[in-house]
Steps between C-alpha positions, in 0.01 A plus 500: 500500500658813371811455700556137400565618148800683626637244741625247237688751281638664816625171632663409173678841494614461869646155428673617188665796681592272798685238279873528459597668183711322261717640225382435147729524204435831311611539140534872569828411686640441155457883438640579837814287477555471127529120540289228337269281704735211457778690672306453824273215432541133416248422233224751483466788728203336652692181597593631844852373456782745517850525366774610737442863357120458557547393857723799562260737329201344704691566833633839419260651233818619313796364328727743675782315659416168308817338373409198271717192567736421215434154323776254557787510245503198260841350439 
């Protein structure tokens, strides 16, 4: 019976470590990059939707090399 108390927590930990890790938005990135949350995220930083800049940062973990597209000129 002693060992059964350890089996369930051990299984939960094992499954947690085995699952693929996902990236979760972190407000500390504002300190790192000097950008606001809305620079990278559409809506709130928990929405999971990214702007073009946010997608670049997600893939590269830096804005180095990022060149924002210019908005179309109005006539």
